[in-house]
VOBA-1610 file (N, C-alpha, C; in pm, whole numbers, padded with zeros to 5 digits, always signed):
BEGIN
Met+00085-00118+00000Met+00000+00000+00000Met+00091+00123+00001Thr+00057+00218-00087Thr+00136+00342-00096Thr+00099+00435+00019Leu+00182+00536+00038Leu+00156+00635+00142Leu+00024+00708+00116Asp-00003+00743-00009Asp-00127+00811-00043Asp-00249+00724-00015Glu-00239+00596-00048Glu-00349+00503-00022Glu-00374+00490+00129Glu-00266+00480+00206Glu-00277+00468+00351Glu-00341+00595+00409Leu-00302+00709+00358Leu-00358+00836+00403Leu-00508+00843+00373Arg-00549+00805+00252Arg-00692+00801+00217Arg-00769+00706+00308Arg-00712+00590+00334Arg-00777+00491+00421Arg-00796+00548+00565Leu-00691+00612+00617Leu-00700+00667+00752Leu-00797+00783+00758Arg-00798+00868+00656Arg-00896+00978+00654Arg-01039+00926+00650Ala-01063+00821+00573Ala-01196+00762+00567Ala-01234+00701+00702Glu-01138+00642+00770Glu-01163+00583+00901Glu-01198+00693+01004Val-01122+00801+01000Val-01151+00913+01091Val-01287+00973+01061Ala-01321+00989+00936Ala-01453+01045+00897Ala-01564+00954+00947Glu-01545+00824+00937Glu-01646+00728+00985Glu-01668+00739+01135Val-01560+00751+01209Val-01569+00765+01355Val-01637+00896+01391Lys-01602+01005+01322Lys-01665+01135+01348Lys-01814+01127+01323Asn-01854+01066+01214Asn-01997+01051+01183Asn-02070+00969+01288Ala-02006+00862+01333Ala-02067+00777+01436Ala-02084+00858+01566Asn-01982+00935+01602Asn-01990+01016+01725Asn-02097+01125+01710Ala-02106+01186+01595Ala-02204+01293+01573Ala-02347+01241+01580Ala-02366+01113+01547Ala-02500+01054+01546Ala-02548+01026+01688Gln-02458+01022+01785Gln-02498+00994+01922Gln-02505+01124+01999Ala-02622+01158+02044Ala-02641+01284+02117Ala-02570+01276+02253Asp-02510+01386+02293Asp-02446+01395+02423Asp-02555+01432+02523Thr-02588+01342+02612Thr-02695+01365+02707Thr-02647+01421+02839His-02517+01450+02847His-02462+01507+02970His-02516+01648+02990Asp-02534+01683+03113Asp-02571+01819+03151Asp-02456+01874+03231Tyr-02352+01916+03161Tyr-02233+01965+03227Tyr-02258+02099+03294Ser-02211+02113+03416Ser-02219+02245+03485Ser-02121+02338+03417Glu-02126+02465+03455Glu-02031+02561+03397Glu-01886+02519+03429Ala-01862+02475+03551Ala-01727+02433+03591Ala-01680+02313+03510Glu-01769+02216+03488Glu-01735+02099+03406Glu-01714+02137+03261Thr-01796+02229+03209Thr-01777+02276+03071Thr-01641+02338+03055Arg-01599+02416+03154Arg-01466+02476+03151Arg-01359+02367+03150Glu-01367+02278+03249Glu-01263+02178+03266Glu-01253+02081+03145Tyr-01366+02030+03102Tyr-01367+01929+02998Tyr-01350+01982+02856Phe-01394+02105+02835Phe-01395+02157+02698Phe-01310+02284+02680Ile-01348+02391+02751Ile-01286+02520+02723Ile-01137+02521+02756Asp-01101+02478+02876Asp-00959+02476+02915Asp-00879+02395+02815Leu-00927+02279+02784Leu-00856+02189+02692Leu-00841+02250+02552Leu-00950+02306+02499Leu-00945+02360+02364Leu-00857+02487+02356Leu-00863+02570+02462Leu-00776+02688+02462Leu-00628+02649+02471Lys-00597+02549+02552Lys-00458+02504+02563Lys-00411+02441+02432Glu-00497+02362+02369Glu-00463+02305+02237Glu-00439+02413+02134Ala-00510+02524+02147Ala-00494+02635+02054Ala-00373+02724+02085Gly-00299+02690+02193Gly-00178+02762+02224Gly-00190+02867+02334Trp-00303+02872+02403Trp-00320+02965+02515Trp-00282+02894+02642Pro-00170+02929+02707Pro-00122+02851+02823Pro-00211+02864+02949Leu-00283+02975+02963Leu-00369+02994+03082Leu-00291+02966+03210Asp-00170+03022+03220Asp-00084+02994+03333Asp-00063+03112+03427Gln-00144+03216+03409Gln-00134+03332+03498Gln-00272+03354+03563Ala-00266+03409+03686Ala-00392+03431+03759Ala-00487+03523+03683Arg-00433+03616+03606Arg-00518+03710+03532Arg-00593+03647+03415Asp-00559+03522+03380Asp-00622+03454+03269Asp-00763+03405+03300Trp-00795+03388+03429Trp-00925+03337+03473Trp-00989+03433+03569Glu-01122+03436+03566Glu-01200+03513+03663Glu-01139+03652+03684Phe-01124+03723+03574Phe-01065+03856+03579Phe-01172+03957+03620Glu-01144+04031+03724Glu-01241+04127+03777Glu-01252+04249+03686Val-01376+04292+03659Val-01399+04414+03580Val-01498+04504+03655Ala-01483+04632+03634Ala-01565+04731+03704Ala-01674+04782+03609Gly-01772+04851+03666Gly-01876+04916+03588Gly-01988+04823+03540Met-02004+04710+03607Met-02107+04615+03567Met-02240+04659+03629Pro-02351+04619+03564Pro-02483+04660+03612Pro-02536+04577+03728Asn-02469+04585+03842Asn-02516+04517+03962Asn-02483+04606+04082Thr-02524+04566+04200Thr-02507+04655+04318Thr-02360+04678+04353Gln-02275+04580+04327Gln-02131+04598+04355Gln-02059+04670+04242Glu-02126+04685+04127Glu-02069+04744+04006Glu-01940+04673+03964Lys-01935+04543+03988Lys-01820+04465+03942Lys-01868+04329+03896Gly-01786+04266+03818Gly-01813+04133+03768Gly-01684+04064+03733Phe-01694+03948+03669Phe-01573+03870+03636Phe-01587+03817+03495Val-01479+03826+03419Val-01470+03767+03286Val-01413+03627+03310Asp-01477+03525+03254Asp-01433+03387+03280Asp-01289+03364+03229Tyr-01259+03408+03107Tyr-01126+03395+03053Tyr-01089+03524+02981Val-00965+03567+02994Val-00911+03677+02914Val-00792+03620+02837Leu-00796+03636+02706Leu-00683+03593+02623Leu-00604+03719+02590Trp-00477+03721+02630Trp-00394+03840+02622Trp-00310+03842+02496Gly-00301+03959+02436Gly-00215+03976+02318Gly-00071+03995+02360Glu+00019+03989+02263Glu+00161+04005+02293Glu+00191+04144+02350Asp+00104+04242+02323Asp+00125+04377+02374Asp+00074+04394+02517Gly+00027+04285+02579Gly-00021+04291+02716Gly-00164+04338+02730Leu-00232+04364+02619Leu-00372+04406+02622Leu-00463+04288+02594Pro-00588+04296+02642Pro-00680+04184+02618Pro-00712+04173+02469Leu-00699+04053+02419Leu-00728+04025+02278Leu-00868+03967+02261Ala-00910+03885+02357Ala-01042+03824+02350Ala-01092+03789+02489Leu-01223+03786+02503Leu-01288+03747+02628Leu-01370+03624+02600Val-01367+03529+02692Val-01444+03404+02675Val-01534+03388+02796Glu-01662+03370+02775Glu-01759+03351+02880Glu-01808+03205+02876Ala-01790+03135+02984Ala-01832+02994+02992Ala-01977+02983+03037Lys-02049+02888+02979Lys-02187+02859+03018Lys-02203+02708+03028Arg-02298+02664+03107Arg-02325+02520+03114Arg-02369+02472+02977Thr-02347+02344+02949Thr-02368+02296+02812Thr-02516+02294+02772Lys-02607+02284+02865Lys-02749+02280+02829Lys-02808+02419+02809Arg-02730+02523+02835Arg-02780+02660+02820Arg-02749+02710+02679Asp-02846+02774+02615Asp-02829+02824+02480Asp-02734+02943+02484Pro-02614+02931+02427Pro-02518+03040+02437Pro-02562+03167+02366Leu-02637+03155+02258Leu-02683+03274+02186Leu-02784+03351+02268Arg-02874+03280+02332Arg-02974+03345+02417Arg-02904+03411+02537Ala-02808+03342+02597Ala-02736+03397+02711Ala-02657+03521+02669Ala-02593+03517+02553Ala-02517+03632+02504Ala-02608+03749+02479Gly-02724+03726+02421Gly-02818+03835+02396Gly-02867+03899+02523Ala-02896+03816+02625Ala-02939+03869+02754Ala-02828+03951+02819Cys-02705+03905+02807Cys-02592+03977+02863Cys-02575+04110+02792Met-02591+04110+02659Met-02577+04233+02582Met-02682+04336+02627Val-02803+04290+02654Val-02909+04381+02698Val-02871+04438+02835Arg-02824+04354+02930Arg-02788+04402+03064Arg-02674+04503+03057Leu-02583+04485+02964Leu-02467+04576+02953Leu-02497+04700+02873Gly-02618+04709+02816Gly-02656+04829+02745Gly-02613+04833+02600Cys-02592+04718+02538Cys-02554+04714+02398Cys-02666+04774+02315Pro-02635+04875+02231Pro-02740+04942+02152Pro-02818+04846+02062Ala-02751+04750+01999Ala-02821+04660+01908Ala-02914+04566+01985Ala-02874+04531+02106Ala-02957+04439+02185Ala-03087+04504+02229Gln-03093+04636+02226Gln-03215+04707+02262Gln-03321+04693+02152Arg-03278+04664+02028Arg-03373+04650+01919Arg-03458+04526+01938Lys-03583+04535+01897Lys-03677+04425+01920Lys-03639+04298+01843Lys-03582+04309+01726Lys-03559+04191+01643Lys-03413+04148+01642Leu-03341+04169+01754Leu-03201+04127+01760Leu-03190+03975+01749Arg-03104+03933+01664Arg-03070+03790+01652Arg-02921+03780+01681Ala-02885+03730+01799Ala-02745+03728+01842Ala-02658+03654+01741Arg-02711+03545+01680Arg-02626+03469+01590Arg-02592+03546+01464Ser-02672+03645+01425Ser-02645+03717+01301Ser-02576+03848+01324Lys-02558+03888+01448Lys-02492+04015+01477Lys-02345+03993+01505Lys-02265+04080+01450Lys-02122+04076+01481Lys-02094+04181+01586Leu-02002+04151+01673Leu-01969+04243+01783Leu-01942+04383+01730Ala-01862+04397+01627Ala-01826+04529+01576Ala-01947+04600+01515Asp-02042+04526+01461Asp-02159+04585+01397Asp-02257+04646+01497Cys-02255+04598+01620Cys-02359+04640+01714Cys-02314+04742+01815Gly-02189+04782+01808Gly-02141+04885+01901Gly-02085+04829+02029Cys-02080+04697+02042Cys-02028+04638+02166Cys-01879+04659+02180Thr-01811+04680+02067Thr-01666+04702+02074Thr-01636+04823+02160Ser-01708+04933+02134Ser-01683+05053+02215Ser-01732+05032+02357Leu-01837+04955+02376Leu-01886+04924+02510Leu-01779+04850+02588Leu-01718+04749+02526Leu-01614+04672+02592Leu-01491+04760+02619Gln-01460+04850+02527Gln-01347+04940+02552Gln-01373+05028+02672Arg-01496+05079+02685Arg-01529+05162+02804Arg-01518+05078+02931Arg-01567+04955+02926Arg-01560+04868+03043Arg-01415+04837+03076Ala-01333+04814+02972Ala-01191+04784+02994Ala-01120+04904+03059Lys-01152+05024+03015Lys-01090+05144+03073Lys-01130+05159+03220Ala-01255+05120+03250Ala-01301+05131+03388Ala-01236+05026+03478Ser-01180+04924+03418Ser-01117+04817+03494Ser-00966+04835+03488Ser-00899+04764+03574Ser-00751+04771+03572Ser-00699+04654+03489Trp-00706+04664+03356Trp-00666+04555+03268Trp-00518+04519+03285Ala-00434+04616+03294Ala-00290+04587+03301Ala-00248+04561+03445Arg-00261+04440+03488Arg-00223+04405+03628Arg-00085+04351+03628
//
């Protein structure tokens, strides 16, 4: 068997296993902590994010709409310049992430979320004004710790 034939055979085998796994519904109801441990932590580390500093998890932010006016970002992915590059919010696996994101956008005062026909899956962060909202929140917080 040639190398190309072996590669085709292995790709077909992997595709078959993926299809079999996709056909079986995951009936687990993972908590937020389990979702982090089993999925998010693993996938972020595989993608090259070491998550080895205290500031990478549960990063405190100010100016949130609650009585303490503070909250926590589940994960902050930092750029080489020391500034936050991305924020990741963990949710339990049975919770609809799009619905949760839309509700969060409304609580934070996102202009697009105020519209009656907002569809979180079709809105891009930059299109709805959340970029400037996050920048204001970041300035209110002590990002560079």
